[in-house]
C-alpha positions in Angstrom: 65.2 75.0 82.0 67.1 77.4 84.0 67.1 76.7 88.1 69.1 78.9 90.8 70.7 77.7 93.4 73.8 78.0 95.8 77.5 77.7 94.5 79.7 74.7 95.8 83.5 74.2 95.0 82.8 71.6 92.4 81.4 74.5 90.2 84.5 76.0 89.9 85.0 73.3 87.1 82.3 75.0 85.2 82.4 78.5 86.2 86.1 79.4 85.9 85.5 79.2 82.0 82.8 81.7 81.9 85.1 84.4 84.1 88.1 83.8 82.2 86.4 84.8 78.6 85.9 88.0 80.4 89.1 88.3 81.8 90.8 87.1 78.5 88.8 89.1 76.6 87.6 92.1 77.9 88.1 94.7 80.3 85.2 94.0 82.2 87.3 91.7 85.1 90.4 94.3 85.9 92.1 90.7 86.9 94.8 90.2 83.8 95.1 86.4 84.7 92.4 84.2 84.7 92.0 82.0 87.9 92.7 78.5 88.1 90.0 75.9 88.7 91.6 75.6 92.2 91.8 79.1 92.8 88.4 79.1 91.9 87.2 76.4 94.3 88.2 78.7 96.7 86.6 81.9 96.0 84.4 80.4 96.3 84.5 78.8 99.3 86.0 82.2 100.6 82.9 83.8 99.6 80.0 81.4 101.1 81.8 82.3 104.3 79.7 85.1 104.7 78.0 85.5 101.3 76.0 84.1 98.9 77.4 83.1 95.6 74.7 81.9 93.2 74.9 79.8 90.2 72.2 79.8 87.6 71.9 76.2 85.8 70.5 75.2 82.9 70.0 70.9 82.3 72.6 70.6 85.3 75.1 73.3 83.2 76.4 76.3 84.8 75.1 79.5 82.8 76.1 82.2 84.9 76.9 82.9 88.4 76.3 86.2 91.1 77.9 86.6 94.1 78.4 89.3 97.5 82.1 90.3 98.8 83.5 92.5 101.7 83.4 96.3 100.4 86.0 97.4 102.6 88.1 96.1 105.2 87.6 98.3 108.5 84.3 96.7 110.7 82.1 100.0 110.0 81.7 98.6 106.6 80.3 95.5 107.3 77.1 96.4 106.6 78.0 97.4 102.6 78.6 94.7 100.2 80.3 94.6 96.9 78.2 92.5 94.2 79.6 90.8 90.7 77.4 88.7 88.2 78.8 87.3 85.2 76.9 84.9 82.5 78.3 82.3 79.7 78.8 84.6 76.7 76.2 82.1 74.8 73.4 83.1 77.4 73.7 86.8 77.5 70.9 89.4 77.2 68.4 86.0 78.1 67.8 87.3 81.7 70.2 84.9 83.6 71.4 88.3 84.9 68.3 89.4 86.0 67.5 85.8 87.6 70.9 86.1 89.5 70.7 89.6 90.9 66.7 89.3 92.0 67.8 86.1 94.3 71.0 88.0 95.4 70.0 90.9 96.8 66.8 89.3 98.1 69.2 87.3 100.4 71.5 90.2 100.8 68.6 92.2 102.5 67.9 89.1 104.9 70.7 89.2 105.8 70.6 92.7 107.3 73.2 94.4 104.6 72.7 98.4 104.5 74.4 98.7 100.8 75.7 97.0 97.8 78.3 98.4 95.2 78.7 97.7 92.0 81.4 98.9 90.0 81.6 98.6 86.6 84.1 99.1 84.4 83.2 101.2 81.0 82.2 101.2 78.2 79.3 98.1 79.3 76.0 99.6 78.1 74.0 95.7 79.5 75.7 96.0 83.0 74.8 99.3 83.7 71.2 98.3 82.3 70.8 95.7 84.4 71.9 97.7 87.7 69.6 101.0 87.0 66.7 97.7 86.4 67.3 97.3 89.9 67.4 101.0 91.1 71.0 101.3 91.9 72.5 104.4 91.0 75.4 106.1 89.8 77.5 108.4 92.2 80.2 108.6 90.5 83.3 107.5 87.6 86.5 107.1 88.4 88.7 108.3 85.1 91.3 105.9 83.8 90.8 103.8 87.0 92.1 100.5 85.4 94.7 100.2 82.8 94.1 96.7 80.5 94.5 95.8 77.0 96.8 99.1 76.0 93.9 101.4 77.5 92.7 102.9 80.3 89.3 102.1 81.6 86.8 104.1 83.4 84.8 102.8 86.6 81.6 104.4 87.1 80.0 103.2 90.7 76.2 102.4 91.4 74.9 101.6 94.9 71.5 100.4 96.3 69.9 100.8 99.4 69.0 97.0 100.8 68.1 98.0 104.9 66.8 101.1 106.8 67.4 100.8 110.2 65.2 102.4 112.6 67.1 105.1 114.7 70.1 104.7 112.5 70.8 101.2 114.8 72.1 98.5 112.4 70.8 95.1 112.6 73.8 92.2 113.2 74.9 90.6 110.0 73.5 86.9 109.9 76.1 85.0 108.0 74.7 83.3 104.8 75.4 80.1 106.4 73.1 81.0 108.7 70.0 81.8 107.1 67.0 79.6 107.4 67.7 76.6 104.6 63.8 76.4 103.5 63.7 80.3 103.1 67.3 80.6 101.1 65.6 77.5 98.8 62.1 79.4 98.3 64.2 82.7 97.0 65.8 80.8 94.5 63.0 78.9 93.2 61.3 81.9 93.1 63.5 83.3 90.7 
């Protein structure tokens, strides 16, 4: 049975190899070198200071993860997030990414984020389908923006509105650790 939960630094041991596969074998990630377990631990902890970082586990074994991160540095972008999702290659096409994204988007909405972005290296029909299933809308392609595996790769941009604010006034962002723990657990259990 697959269960969703919040990541902790100890998950890095299992999550780093999931990500390493994509770094080493695809252009889905534009990193050239896979992060070490220690670096992955640091990434988890850094993200969790403000954003959700969710793990899908089956019988105690991590099989996928999704997280949000800062979209851009300037303060005016604080209501925008960038999303990432990675699923173990042995568990693709089994709904793991869908469950992770459903929970992630619900948590980000509770935190008062206004819009979520995702950048997808092309071709990646599975990721495109996932985002479109959740109502993300494509708004452009950056041509030949990344060079990896001896080829130039395009990136398609997707966005999804999470919250609409009355009178154009944004509500303060609630850091992820400050969300009600019971509500977080209910969202994870639901998905």
